[in-house]
N, C-alpha and C positions, 0 to 999 in steps of 0.2 A: 556348457557341457562339451561342445565341440572343441573349444579352446583347451580344455583340460585333456581331451584325448590327444590333441596335437602335442601338448606339452609332454604327455606320457610317452608318445611315440618318439619324440625328440630325445628324451632321456635314455630310452632303450637303444636308439641308434648311436647315441653318444658313448654309451658304455661299450657297445660293440666296436666302435671306432677306437676307443682307448685300448681294448685288448688286442686288436688286430694291427695297429700301426702307431708306434710311439711318435711318428712324425706328425700325426694329426692331434697329438695331445701335448700342450705346452703349458703345464701348470706353473712353471717358473720362467717361461720365455717371454716373447713379446706378444703372444696371443695372436700371431699372424698379422699384426698391425704394421710391422716394419716391412714385411714382404708386400703388403697391400700398398704401402706408401711408395716403395721402389717400383712396383709394377705400374702405378699411376704415373710416376715421373717418366718411366721409360716410354709408355704409350704416348704421353703428352709430347715428349721430345720428338718422337717419330712423326706424329701428326703435324707438329709445327714445321718440320722439315718439308712436309708435303705442301703446307700453305706458303712457304717461302720459295720453294722451287717450282711450284705450279702457278702459272700466271693467274688463273681463276679457279681457286679451290672449290670443290663441290660443297653444297650445303651440309651434307652428312658429316663431313670432316669438321666443319666449323661448329656444328651443334655438339659433336663429341668433345671437342676441345673445351667448350663451355661447361659441359657436365663434369669433365675431368678436373677442372679447376675447383668446382664445388667439392668433389670427392677428395681432392688433395687437402682442402681445408679441414674436412671432417677427419680424414686419416691422420693428419698431424695432431689433432686434439686427442684422438684415440691412442696414438703412439705415446704421447706424453702421459696419458692416463695409465697405460700399460706399465710404464716405468715406475710410476708412483704405486701402482698395485703391487709390483714385485718388492717394493721397499717396505710394504706393510708388515707389521709384526703379528697381527691377528687375522684369522680367516673368517670370511663371511660367506656361508654357503650360497646365499641368494646372489651375492655379487660374483661368486665363482661361476654360477650358471650364466650370468650375463656375459662374462668374459669368454666363456666357452662358446656362447652364441656368436660373439664377435669373431672368434677364431674360425668357426665354420663358415660364416658369411664372407669373411676375408678370403678363405680358400676358394669358395665358390666364385667370388669376384675375380680372383687372380686366374684360376684354372679354367673356368667356364666362360668368362666374359672377356677380360683383357688379354689373356694369353693367346687364344686362337686368333683374335683380331690382330694382335701385334705380329704374329707369325705370318698371316696373310698379307698384311701391308708391307712387311719386310721383303717378302717374295716379289711383290710388285715393284718395290723400290729397286731391288737388285736387277730385275728384268730391264729396267730403263736407266741403269746406272751409266751406260755409255753415252746417253744423250747429254750434249753440252749446252744446247739452247733451252730456254724455258719450255717446259713440256705442256702440251695442250691435251693430253689424253684424259679420258674419263675412266673412273673405276669400273671394272667389270661388274656385271649384274650380281654375281654371287657375293663379291666384296661389299657392294651396296647393301645387300640384305644383311650381311654380317654387321655392318656399321649400324643399321637400323635396329637389329637385335641388341647389339651392345648398348646403344643409347637407351633403349627401353629398360633393359636389365639394370644398367647403371643407375638410372633414375630411381627404380624401386630399391636397389641395394643401398644407395646413398640415403634414401629416406629411412630405411631400416637401421642403418648405422646411426643416423641422427636420433632415432628413438632409443637405441641402446646407449648412446652417449648421455641422453637425458636420464636414463635409468641409473647409469654410473654416478652421475652428478647427484641424483636423489639419494643414493646410498651414502655419499659423503655428507650431505646435509643431515641425514638421519642420525649420523654419529655425533652431530653437534647441534642438536635441537635446543639445547639450553641457551644458545646465542639468541640475542634479541630479535634479529631479523630472519633467522633461519626458518622458524615455523611458517611464516608467510611465503618465503622462497620455496620451501618444500611443497607447500600447497600448490603454488603456481607451476612448479615442474611436474607434479603429479597430474595436474589438470591438462598440461600440454601433452604428456604421454597418452592420457586417456583420449584426448581429441585426435592425435595422430593415429593411434591404433584403430579407433573407430572409423577413420577415413580410409586407412590403407587396407585393413582386413577385407572389407567387401570387394575392393578392387582386385586384390590378389586371388580371392576366391572365384572371381569371374574368369580365371584362367586366361591371362593375356596371351594373344597369339604370337608365338615366336617361330622364326624360320628354323632355328636349331632346337632339338628336343632337350639338350642338356640344360637350357635355361628353365624349362618347365619343371625339371627335377629339383631345381633350387627353390621353387615356390613354397613347398612344404617347410623347408628350412627357414625361410623368411617368416612364414606364418607362426612357426614355433618360437622364433626369436621375438616376435611381437608379443606373444603370450607370456614369455619370460619377463619382458619389460613391463607388461601389464601387471604381473604378479608383484613386482616391486612397487608399482604405483598404488596397488591396493593396500599396501601397508600404511599409506598416508591417505586417509579419506579426503576426497576433494570437496566433500559437502561442507559448505560454509553457512548456508541459510536453511533452517528447518522451521517452517511456519505451518505446523500442523497442530490442531487443538488437542488431540489425544492420541494415544497409541491404539493399536489393534488389541482386541480382547485377549487377555493373557491365556485364555483357554482356546484360542484359535486352533482349529484342528483340520488337518487334511487340506483339500483344495490345491494340491500340488500341481495337478494337471492344468488347472485354471491359471495358476500363477505362471506356469511355463508358457501358456498361450500368450499372456500379456508380455512376458519377457521376450519371447520371440518376435512379437509384433513390434516392440520398440527397438529391437536389434536390427530390423531391416534398414538398409541404407536408404536415405531419402534426402532430397534437397529442399523439402518443404516440411511444414509442421506435421507431426505425427499425432493422431488422435485415436483413442481407443475407448469404446463405450461398454460399460457393464450394466446390463438391464436385468431387472428381476422384480419379483413381488416384495412387499414389505417383509422384513424379518429374514430375508434370504441370505444376508451377510454381505451385501454389496460394498458398504463403506469399509467394513473390516477387511475385505479382500484387497481393496485399494490401499488401505493403510498398511497391510502386511507387505504388499509389493514395495511400497515406499520404504518401509523399514529395512527390508532385505536388500534393497538396491540403493540405499542412501549414498554409499561411497562412490557411486557412478554419476551422481548428479551434484553439480555445484550448488544448486538451490532447489528445495522442494517446498512448494507453496500450496495453499488450500483456499478454496472459494466455497462459501456457503451459498448455494444456488436455490435454497428453498423459496426465497423471494428475490425480486430484482433489487430491492433496497439493501437486503443483506449481502448480496453479491457486490454492490458498490462499496459497502463498508469493508468487506474482505479485501477488495482491491486497494482500499485506502491504507490498510495495514501493510500490504505488500509495498505500497509506495513509500511508507515510512522506512521500511527495511532498505529500500534502494536509495534512500536519501533524496527522493524527489517529493514533489507536492503530494500529500496524502489524498489523492482523488483518483478515480478509475482511469481516466485518460492517461494521466502521467504514469501510473503503474504499468499499464499495458505497453506504453511506449518504452519504458525501461526494460521490461522483459523482452520486447521485440528487438531491442538494439544492444543486447548483451553480446560480448565477444563470442565468436564461434567455439572457443575453448571452454566456455562456461555452460555446459548442458544443464537444462532445468526441467523439472517435472511440476506440472500444475494439476492438482486434483480438484475437479469441479463436482462437488458432492450434493446429493439430493436435488438434482435437476428434474423435479417431478411435475411442477406446475406448468400447465400448457400455456399460461400467460407469460412465462419467462422464455424468451427466445434464446435457445442455446447458442446459436451462432453469434449473437451479440456479446457473449461472454468470452469468446476466444480472443487472445491478443493477436494482432495482425502478424502475418508471416512476412518478414523482410529479408530478401536475398542478401547473402553475405554475412549475416549475423546468426547467432544461435537460434535454431528453429524451435527447439523445445519439444517436450512430449506432454500431451494432455490426456488425463485419465478421468472419464466421466462416469458417475453413478446415477442411475435414473430408474424410476418405475415406468416411465412413459416409453412404450415400444417405438413410437415415431422417432425418438432420438437416436435409434440405432444407426440411422442413415448418416449421422455425423461422424461415424468412425472411419477415418481415412485409412487407417492401418489395421483395422479389425474390430471385432466386437464379440461379446459372448452374452448369452442369456443364462442368468444364474437362477437355478431352480432348487429342487430338493437336493439334500446332501446324499452322498454315497452311503449305502447301508452301513458299511463297516465304520466309516468316518463318523456317521451320526451316532452310532453306539458308543464309540470312544469319547465323543464330546459329552454325551449325557453322563456316562460313568465318571468322567473326570470332573464335570461340574457337580455331580452328586458326592464327590470325594469318596467313592468306593475304593477300598484298598486293593492295590494290585498284588499278585496276579489275579485277574478276574476268572472266576470259574464259569462253568456253563450256565448255571442258574441265573446269576445277574445278567449275563450276556443275553439270554433268552428273554428275560423280563425287559431289558433295555430295548431289544428289538421290537417288542410289542408296543412300548411307549413311543418309540420313534415312528412307527407306522401310524399310530394314533394321532401324532402331532405333525404328520405329513413331512417329516424330516427337515423341518424349518429350524435353522440354528438358534434364532432368538427364543422360540418356544422351548427348545431343548435346554437352553441355558436356564430359563425360568423353572422348568421342571427339575433340573438338577439342583438348583438352589433350594427349592421346597423340600426335596428329599434330604439334602445335606443338613438343613436346619431342623429336621425331625418333624416337619408338618405332616408328613406321610412317609410311606416306605415304597420301595420299587414295586412291590407286589400290589399295593393298594392305590398307586398314583392314578391309574386310569379311572378308577371309581371316583376319586376326588375330582378329577378333571371333568368328568361327565356331569357330575352334580353341579359344578360351577357353570358349565356351558348351558345346562338345562335352565338354571336360574337366570342367566343372562338373557336367554331367548324369551323366558316368561316375562321378565321385567321389560324387555324391549317391546313385546307385544302389548303389554298393559299401558306403557307410557306413550307409544307412538300416536295413538288416537287422541291423546290429551295434550298434544302440542308441547311436550316437554323437550328435553334436550336432544332427543334423537329424531332425525328425519327419516323418511323411508329410504332414501339413498344411503344414509349412514347405516341403517339396519342391514341392508344387503352387504355392505362392507364388513359389518360385524361378523356375519356368517362366513364370509370368505376368509376372514382372519381369526376365526374362532380359536384355532390352536394357540395363537399368540395371546389373545385376550383372556381365554380361559386359564391358561397357565399363569398369566400375570395376576389374575384375580385371586388365585390361591395365596400368592405372596402378599397381595394388598390386604386381604382379609385377615391374614395372620398378624399384620401390623395393627390393624384396627382392634383385633382381640387383645394384643399386648398393651395397647393404649388404655383399654378399659381396666386392665388388671394392674397397671403400673402406677405406683404412688410418687415416683420421682418426676414425672412429667416428660421424661426423655422421649418416650414413644409418641406421646401426644404432640410434642414439638416436631418430631420427624414427620408425622402425618400432616400437620399444618404446612410444613415446608414443602412437602410433595405436592399438595394442592396448589400452593402459591406458584411453584415452579412450572406447573402445567399451563399457567397463563403468561409466563415469560417465554422467551425464545428457548428452544431446547438445547442450544449450545452456549458455552462460555458463560455459565451462571457463576458469578464471582462471589466468594464469601464476603468480600469488601462491600458489596452492595448492601448486604444485610447489616453488617456492623455499622456502616455509615448511617443507615436509616435509624439506628438506635441513638447514635451520639451526635449527629449533625444538628438536630434541633437545640441541644444544649449548647454546642459551640456557637451556633447562630445567635442564640439569646445572649450569651456572654459578649459576643462581638457587638451586638446591637446596643447593649447597655454601655459598653465602652464608647461607642460612637455618640450615644446620647449625652454621656458625661462630657466628652470632648466638645460637642456642639454647644452645650450650655456654658462651658468655660469660655469659648470663643465669643458667644453672644454677650456674656457678661463683660468680657474684656473690652469689647468695642462699644459697649453701652447700647446694644440694639435690642429692642423689645418689639418683635413683629406684631402688627395689628391683624390678628387672625379673625376673619369674618365669623359672625355668630352662627351662620349655617354650617361652617366647617367645624366649629367647636361642638355644636350639637351632634354632628355626625361622629366626631371623635369620641364623645361621651357614650353614644349608643354602641359604637363598635367595641369600646373597652369593656362595657358591660357584657356584651355578647361573648367576648373572648374570655371572660372570667370563668374559672372552672365550675362555678356553681350553675352557670347558664349555658355552657357549651359542652357538647358531647366529645369525649376523647376520641382520637383517631382509632380506626379499626386496625389493630396490629396483631401479629402472631405473639403468643405468650413469651417466646424467647426474646423478643425485642422490647418488652415493657419494662420500664424503670420503676418498679413498684417500691423499691427501697430508696428512691430519690438519690442515687449515687451521682457523683460528679462525672465529667466526661471520661477521664482516663480510667477510673475504676469501672464504670459501666462498659467501656470498650473491652476491657480484659474479661469481665464477667460474661458479656454477650458472646465474645469470640469462643470461649471455652464451651459454653452451653450449645452454641450452634455446631461446633465441631463434633461434639458428642452425638447430637441428633443426626448430623449428616453421615457419621460413621455407621449409624444404624441403617440408613437408607442404602449406603454403599455395600455393606455386608450382606444385605438381603437382595442385592442386585436390582433394586428399584431405580437407582441412579448410578452413574459412573463418575469416577474422579479423573481429572485431566492429567494423567501421568503419561506424558509423551516420551519419545525416544531419549531426549535430553531434558527431561522434566526438571525444572527448578522448583524451589520452595514456593515461588509465586504460582507456577503452573498447577501445583497440587492443591491450590485453593480455588480451583475452577472445576465446575461440575457440568455434566450434560446428561441428557436422557435420549433414548432412542426415539426418533420422530413418531413412530406408530404408537409407542407406549405413551409418549407425551400427549398425543391426541386422545388416547383411551382414558387416561386419568381425568382429563377435562370433560369427556363426553360419556362417562359411564352411565348406563341406564338408570342407576340408582340416584343419580345427581339431578336435582330439579334445576330449572332456570334460575330461581331465586337463590339457591345455594351457589350455583355457578357465578351469579352476579356478585355475591358476597365475596367469594374467593378472588374474583377478578379485581374487585375494589381493594382488597387487602394487598394484592400484588402491586396495584397502582400506587397505593399509599406508601408502600415500602420503597418503591423506586423514586417517588417524588421527594420523600424525606431524605434520601441519600444525596440530593442535589442542593448544595448551599448557595444562597443568594447574597449572604452577608459574611464578610470576613475574608481574609486572604487564604488562598488554597495552600494545602500542605503538599508535600512531595508525592507525586503519583496521582493526585486527585483529578487533574484534568484528563489524564489517560483513562482513569476509571470511568469518568463520565462519557467519554467516547465509546467505551465498551457497553454502555447502557443503552445506546440508541436502538439496537435490534429488539431489546426487551420492551422499551417504551413503545415502539411500533406495534408490538404484539398486544400489550395490554389495552392500548387505544383501539386496536382492531377488535379485540374480543368484547370490549365495552360496547362498541357499536353493534356487534352481533347480538349481544344480550338485549340491547335496546330494541332491536328488530323483533326478537322473540316475544318481548313484553307487548309490543304493539300488535303482533300477530294474535296473541292470546285475547287481547281486548277486541280486536276486530271480529274474531270468531264468536265472541260473547258466550263462551263456554265456561263452566265452573265459575260463575260470577263471585261466589263467596271466596273461593281460593284466590281469584284475581284481586279481591279487596285485601286479603291477608298479606300478599306479597308486595303490595303497592309501595309500602314503606322502603323496600329494598330496591325499587326500580331506579335505574340510573336517570338522573335529572339532566335536562339540557344544559343548565349552568347553575351553579351555586357557589358559595364562598370557597368550599373545599376544592371543588373542581377548577375554579378559577386559579387557585393557588397551584394546583397540580400542573395545569397548562402553562402557567408562568414559569415554573421550574423546568418543565420539559422543554420549553422554548430555548432555554439556555443550552441544553444538550444539543438540540438541533442546530443552533447557531454555531457552536464550536465544531460541529461535524460538517459545516458547510451546507446543511439542508435548510436553506433560507426560506423556501416556499412553505415548508412544514412549520417552521418557526413563525412565519408571518400569519399563517392560518390560525394557529393557536393564540397568538397575541391579539389578533383582530377580534376573536371571540371574547377574550378576557377584557379587552378595552371596551367593547360594546356593553358588556355586562356592568363594568365599573361606572361608565358614564351614566347608564340607566339608573344605577343604584346610588351612586355617590356624587355624580356630576364631574365637571372638568377640573375643579379647583382642589380636589383632594390629592394628597401627596402620593398615594399609591397609584392614582391615575397618571400622575406626572411620570412616575418611574416606568410604568408600562408603555406610555407614549415614547419615552426615550429609548426603551428597548426595541420597540417597533421601528423607530426612526433609524436605529443602527442596523437593523435587518434590511430595511429598504436601502440604506446607504450602501450596504454590502452588495446589493443587486444593481448598483449604479442608478438607482431611482432617486437621484439627489433632490429633485424638485419636491417629491412627496415627503422625503425625510426632512427637508428644510421647513416645510409647512408644520410638521409635528413639533420640531424644535421651537419654532416661533410660538406655537400655542402654549407650550410649557413655559417659555420665557415670559409671555404676557401674563399668564396666570400667576406665576410666582411673583412677578413685580406687584401684582394687585394684592395678593394674599400675604406675602412675606416682606415685600419692600425691595428696592433696587440694591441695597447693600447686604442683604442676607447671603451667607455663603452658598446656599443652594441656588439662589438667583444668579450669583456670579459664576457658578459652575456651568449653568446652562447658557450663560452669556457667551462663554468661550466656544461652546459647541455650536451655538447658532452662528457665531462669527465665522467659524471654519466652514459651515454649510453655505452661507451666503457668498463667501469668497469663491467657493467652487462654482457658483453661478455667475461670477464676474462682478458681484456687487462689492467692489474694493473699498469704496468710501464707507459704506455701512459696516463692513467687516472690520475695518480699521478703527472705527469709532467704538464698536462693541469691545474689541480687544483692549483698547486704551482704557475704557471705563473699567473693564474687568481687572486690568493691571493695577489701577489706582485702588480699587477695593481690596484686592488680594494683598497688596503691601500693607494696607491698614489692618488686615486680619492676621496675616502671618509674618510680616516683615519682608524686606527686599531680597533675601537670599533663599526664600522657600522654593521648593521644587515647582509648585504651581505658578509662582511668579515668573520663574525662569522659562517655563514652558510658554507662558503667555507672551513673554518678550520674543521668543522664537516665532510665535504666531503673528506678532506685529511685523517681524522681519519678512514673513511671507507676503504680507500685504504690500510692503514697499517693493518687494521683488516683482510682484504683479504690476506695480506702477512703473516698473523699469527704473526705480531709484536704487541702483546697484550699491552705491557707496553706503547709503543708510541701511540697506538690507544686510550687507556684509557685517557692518559694525554691530547690529542687533544680534545676528546669529553668532558672532564671536563671543559676545557677552553671555548669551544663553548657553552655548556649548561649553564654554569654560566653567561657568557656574554649575551646570548639571554634572559635568565630569568631576568636579570637586565633591559634590554630594555623593556621587556613585562610588568614588574612591573610599569614602567613609564606610560604605556597606556594599562591597563588590558582589554580594549574593543577590542584590535587588535587580532582577532582570528587567523589570518595567522601566526603572530609571536608566539603565544602560541603553535600552532601546530608544528612550527619549534623547540620550546623548548622541547616539548614532544618527538619529533623524536630524537633529540640529546641526551636527557636523557636516552632514550631507548637504543641507541647505547652504551652509557656510562655503563649502567647496564650490558649489554651483554658482554662488554669487561671485566668488573670486575670479572665475574665468571671464566674467562679464566686464571686469574693471580694466585689466591690462594684461599683456602677454607675460610680463614678469611673474605673474601669479600662477601660471599654468603648472609648473612642476610642483609647487606647494599644494595646489588643488589636487593634482594627481596622487600625491602621497596621502593626503587626507582621505580622498575618496577610495583609494585602494584599501586602506585600513578599515573604513566603514564597510566596504563590500565583503572583505574576508570575515570580519566579525559577524556580520549579518548572516552570512552563510552558516557559520558555526552555531549561531543561536536558533535560527528559524529554518535552516535547510537550504538546499541548492535551488529550490523552485518556488519558495513562498513568494507571494506578490511583492513584499517589501524587498526581497533579495533581487527579484527581476528588475525593479526600479533602480536599485543600487548598481546592478551590472550595466544597465542601459546608461546611467549617468557616468559611470566609469568609462564606458565606450565613447561618450561625447567628449570627455576630457582628453582621452587618448587621441582622438581626432584633432583636437586643438593643439596637441603637442606634436603633430605631424606623423603620428604612428597610425596611419589610416588602415593598413591591412589588418592590424590587430583590432582596431575599433570596428571595422566592417565585419570581421568574423564574430566577435563577441556580440555585437548588436543584432546581427542576423540570427544567431543561435538563440539569443534571449527572446527575440520576437517570435521565433518558431515555437518556443516553449510556452510563451504567453498565449498565443493563438490556440495551441493544443489544449491548454488547461482551462482557459477562460472564454474562448470563443473569439472569432475574428471581429465581432462588432462591440466587444467590451470597450468601455470608454478609455480605460487605462491602456488597452491594446492599441486603440486609435492614437492615443498620445505617443505611444512607443513608435508607431509608424511615422508620425510627424517628426519625432526626434531623428529617426533613422534617415528619413528623407532629407532633413537638414544637413546631416553629416555627409550624405552622398553628394549634395549640392556643393558643399565646401570643397570637395575633391573632383568636381566637374563631371560626376557620373549622373548626368541630367536625365537621361531616359529612365534609369532605374529610380531616381528620386521622384520623378513625375508619377511613376507607377504606384509608389507607396503613398504619396501625398493625395492622389485622386481617391484612394480608399478612405482617407481621413477627413474628407470635406463633405461627405454625404450628410445633408442636414437632418434627415429623418433619424439618423443614429443618435442624435443628441437630444431628441425630443423629451425624454424622461428626466434629463439633467438640467436643461436650461430653465431659467425663470420664465414665468408667464409673460413678463413685459421686457425681456431682454434676450439677446443672442448669447450662446455659450462661448466663453473666452477661448476654449481649446479649439473650437471650430474657426473662430476668427483668426487664430494663429496659423491653423492649417491652410486656410484660404490665402492668407498673406504669403506663406511660403510657396504654395503652388503657383500663385501669380508671379512671384519672383523667379521661380524655376522656368516658367513659360517665357518670361521676358528674356532670360538668358539664352533661351533657344530660339529667340526671334519670333515666337508665336504671339505677336503683338495683339492681334484682334481678341483672342480668348483671354489673354492677360488683362486687357483693358476692361473686358466684361466683369472679370473677377474683382478688379480694383473698384469699379463702380458699385458692384454689389457690397464690397467692404465699406465703401463710403456711406452707403445707406445703413448697413447693419451695425457699424461701429457706434452709431448713435444710441443703439439699444443696449449695449453692453453695460451691465451694472444697473440698468433700469433708471427711470426718471431722468433720462437725458444725460446721465453722468458720463456716457461714453465719449462725449465731445472733449473730455479732458485727457483722453488716452493719447499717448505719444503718436501712435499710428494715425490718429484722426487728423493731426496737423500735417502729416507728410502726404496723405493721399491726394489732396487737390494738386500739389506740385507734380506728383508722379503721373497722375492722369493727364495733366496738361502736357507733360513731356512726351508721353506715349502718343497722344494725339498729334503731336508735332514730330513724332518718330525720332525723338532724341531722349530715350530713357536714361535716367540718372541712376546707374548701378551703385554709385557711391552713397546715394540716399537710401537705396534699398538695403545696403549693408548695415545701416543703423538698426 
């Protein structure tokens, strides 16, 4: 508002100037830029004469000369722009205003700043013109003050000229936005203008102290000029990222004063992060107020992001989504770091919504504030009054709406035709008072009136009857340990205006469902109940559609795999001797699975395939039926659709519920624990069926599963809550007959259906990086399967492998290897050593034991696997080529570089040929990149002539890995580190040092400083530092990599971990180079002892280092260390 007033004042003054003096108006002249340029040249010339004629020129003169050089550069650009502006054939009113601002600031600069200073210095020069010798005089005090004034004024004026120059440039870009690069360039210029204006405006408003008052008069001109430039910038929204799940309610009414409070709070100049907290009771409109602010101010923020703070797990997932937008690893630490290190010209807004739970520490959700980067604005919504203290720039408590605004909201929601007469206004006032002016309750009331469930005049009566019934049911159920606790009952009373108004809508839907023959309203009612057990945000239509069609797709894929497996076994003449125990178990399970003996899953009617359609037909049928039912819920205001500011077709297939309504549907007094458990189970079944375990993913399926995690968290939580309610009922021993009736619906600790659900959910947790949650579920499933089926059943094998991969991802390589070995031994016994499944686990076990340093065993496993795979598939199959690469790794660990390089060359060339036949196969391309990386790292071990070839190969691997997996994926970080190692070998140490240091910082931030891969990176970095004699720094990193305790979970029980062996070797070498002989000798003696354990069973004696150590130790004891030997 203040900026608009300044702009208006400027326009008025400008019109007066035009009418009074034509000399101040130059519509077809040079806009004052030529005079500005000449004044700057004249003053610079005069000052340079002072510096040459005076033996020791004063600081004020030197500083002024420096500032004038900057001004001359800007004025030259403006002068060129003025010429081009005069040549233009069309007039642009906005650009005319910019040039008029240039004219006024130019005159201010010439007449008020440079002119008086030039005259004063000229007088001094004339006074001393008779002196022939170099003068030693000092400027008089008044001239010093004039110089200081001029310097400060010129600094501000030059900055304003730069902003106006950007505005002129933006106008040119706008006229050519069809050019390929101009939209991005226009965005960058608009962002720069916004950043400069936001910095300069507060400084000018603080009224800098000038010796001369004429400079102070020019401040308003400069402020007005900045607003003109900002008006140009606003024509190009700087908003690039909009990560908000929904828009503010389309009926959002009033709250202008509240919005202005937030606007002013975020407009305050600050060198640190600005945080504002909106606190209020449920239904008061906190989230909608935050969203409305974001929508109205989107053009001022480069990025607007949203965090669901209802639980800590949901907040982590929200940050993961922000991380994906930023091109960094999709984890919380990486996303926070990205936000905290954005350029200062990229302002961002972060909305932390629903921070209500006292267990969620709000401070832990803020990105760190890093000086020199964009500080950002954070807008928090919360019910918790204690969170108000986190508002560094302000807060507000949101309560009842203003009387007039509440009336308007209700009448608009009720669709009462305008203009409103006194009668509906008076009736609306009564309803608003009755509902305590809460926006959510008023919206519900308006929907009920709009849909004809009641009229304005009768609404209060309807509402009171619902409230009375709720209280009665609550009282009846409370003492029977149903779904309502005493605490919840008190909450019901506090929120009765919301619950009562919602019940009117809910019961109207129930009534419509009983009268409807099409099933649409019944579908809507079932969906509403299911949604109440999911998370209240981001409920995707895809979840439901996939739940219907995925079982069919999975069955088709399973049949194809079975057919392919039978063909392979027939081709190689293999008939596995399956034990009788397993055969009997297979028979029993197949009987149980038959439809005559198994109960169908509990699903909503809309997802049932009663006509036995195939997958494509069922998908289209279910989608149409679901969209029809969801439209009923949206139209009645029971749920909302995710139509954001820039909503795409994808966004419109996402739905959400208000948190307090979401809670109410789940905990209505009319709902028993048994009914709640049933709906919770339906929601669980829907989510689990949407996760496929068999067959290749289709486009977008992985992203959909990531979005499922908050919903899986919720259904598992509510299942646990329902279990507690059942146990409480049994403990109290009340209503024994009722307890017997509902026992069939009671959640069991584990059963076949629940084991399958947990297995499917574990895949989602794994893909989201929630390894502990995945491990917990898989451990329960594995325990159940072993108890029911034993260790030798194929489903048990699959779960063991999944659990091993989860443990592997946590760098618990020892535990993972143990599980892989169990599966391998079991398959050898039940299927035979040549069976494809046995060969598959053979390679996995080989990779696992290689990581433990068991090189000989790993090599034998991979060689045997290769022989069998060639027999099964032929020598050019993808699995054969991958196995050749694994054999190459074994030779690399053995330091047989030539053999390793040859194997990796064969593998990489073969895999690339296969990938070129189908370039869309991403998994094959990743295998190509992995093999080429190993090939490049082997090349540099052979001879220096290979360095450039290795660098080229590794550079291509790194760039493509970034494109596929992102800038901060673990595989990308390994590729960057290896590229740095090769750069070092090529003598480009500075580049290598910078790349490896930054990569290591990212790895530590994302995965922790004690992660085994991070320790390996420190070892590599230490080696590079040693190569370039930065020994102190190398020692610092290598000492971190040799701590034995950090390798405990990865080393084999009977062997030392090879990564630690290498770290100790490098540290000892580093200490030797620094002449720290005593400590180096201790490390070499430790190595001599531990090297025997590498690989287990005494196989470490064959390692190359083992043969070198006795000689090195002997030389050190004789104080003649052999550095040539160490270099090997």
